[in-house]
C-alpha positions as semicolon CSV with decimal commas, in nm:
position;residue;x (nm);y (nm);z (nm)
1;M;1,312;-7,977;37,384
2;T;1,638;-7,972;37,575
3;I;1,894;-7,710;37,479
4;T;2,249;-7,775;37,590
5;H;2,528;-7,523;37,623
6;K;2,896;-7,602;37,591
7;I;3,091;-7,488;37,895
8;Y;3,452;-7,393;37,833
9;A;3,572;-7,433;38,191
10;P;3,655;-7,726;38,416
11;A;3,452;-7,575;38,702
12;T;3,120;-7,396;38,738
13;V;2,949;-7,178;38,996
14;S;2,591;-7,057;39,006
15;M;2,504;-6,688;39,029
16;T;2,348;-6,756;39,369
17;D;2,666;-6,917;39,503
18;L;2,875;-6,640;39,352
19;R;2,676;-6,377;39,542
20;R;2,724;-6,567;39,867
21;A;3,095;-6,637;39,832
22;S;3,410;-6,436;39,789
23;I;3,545;-6,425;39,435
24;A;3,888;-6,509;39,574
25;D;3,743;-6,836;39,707
26;I;3,596;-6,926;39,368
27;V;3,867;-6,826;39,120
28;S;4,143;-7,080;39,071
29;D;4,427;-7,133;38,825
30;S;4,174;-7,236;38,561
31;P;3,859;-7,065;38,431
32;V;3,530;-7,093;38,621
33;A;3,201;-7,069;38,433
34;V;2,933;-6,861;38,604
35;L;2,590;-7,010;38,537
36;N;2,264;-6,819;38,531
37;H;1,963;-7,053;38,512
38;N;2,204;-7,336;38,419
39;K;2,338;-7,143;38,119
40;P;2,690;-6,997;38,103
41;A;2,664;-6,622;38,164
42;A;3,030;-6,533;38,226
43;Y;3,373;-6,676;38,293
44;L;3,595;-6,585;38,586
45;L;3,970;-6,593;38,534
46;S;4,245;-6,547;38,787
47;A;4,489;-6,263;38,719
48;N;4,767;-6,515;38,649
49;Y;4,550;-6,709;38,403
50;Y;4,441;-6,388;38,227
51;E;4,800;-6,265;38,195
52;A;4,908;-6,602;38,052
53;L;4,618;-6,583;37,806
54;L;4,730;-6,236;37,694
55;D;5,084;-6,369;37,647
56;Q;4,948;-6,646;37,424
57;V;4,751;-6,395;37,216
58;E;5,063;-6,181;37,177
59;N;5,266;-6,486;37,069
60;I;5,004;-6,575;36,808
61;E;5,012;-6,219;36,671
62;L;5,393;-6,223;36,658
63;S;5,385;-6,562;36,482
64;K;5,159;-6,413;36,214
65;I;5,407;-6,129;36,159
66;V;5,694;-6,378;36,130
67;R;5,503;-6,584;35,873
68;E;5,419;-6,271;35,672
69;R;5,783;-6,159;35,667
70;R;5,928;-6,502;35,596
71;G;6,096;-6,517;35,257
72;G;6,144;-6,143;35,237
73;K;6,461;-5,951;35,169
74;T;6,752;-6,047;35,394
75;V;7,072;-5,867;35,483
76;K;7,389;-6,047;35,588
77;V;7,544;-5,908;35,903
78;S;7,850;-6,026;36,089
79;L;7,856;-6,049;36,465
80;D;8,141;-5,800;36,473
81;D;7,919;-5,540;36,302
82;L;7,663;-5,571;36,578
């Protein structure tokens, strides 16, 4: 029986190759799946990619707040009052 594993990265690296190489040489602008016995064990993300991912999570959370507050009580304000 063959068991397959979905890999959520465009590139992969084996644990053996990871031990032999520098992480800086392996990490790119997209995720890299680290395989252990041909199964995904971890994902490596560059700092830029991780920060962009956190920004996306924050935007999703803010969007939820906006949707929850939509249709609530409003107050008219003129620009001069600001």
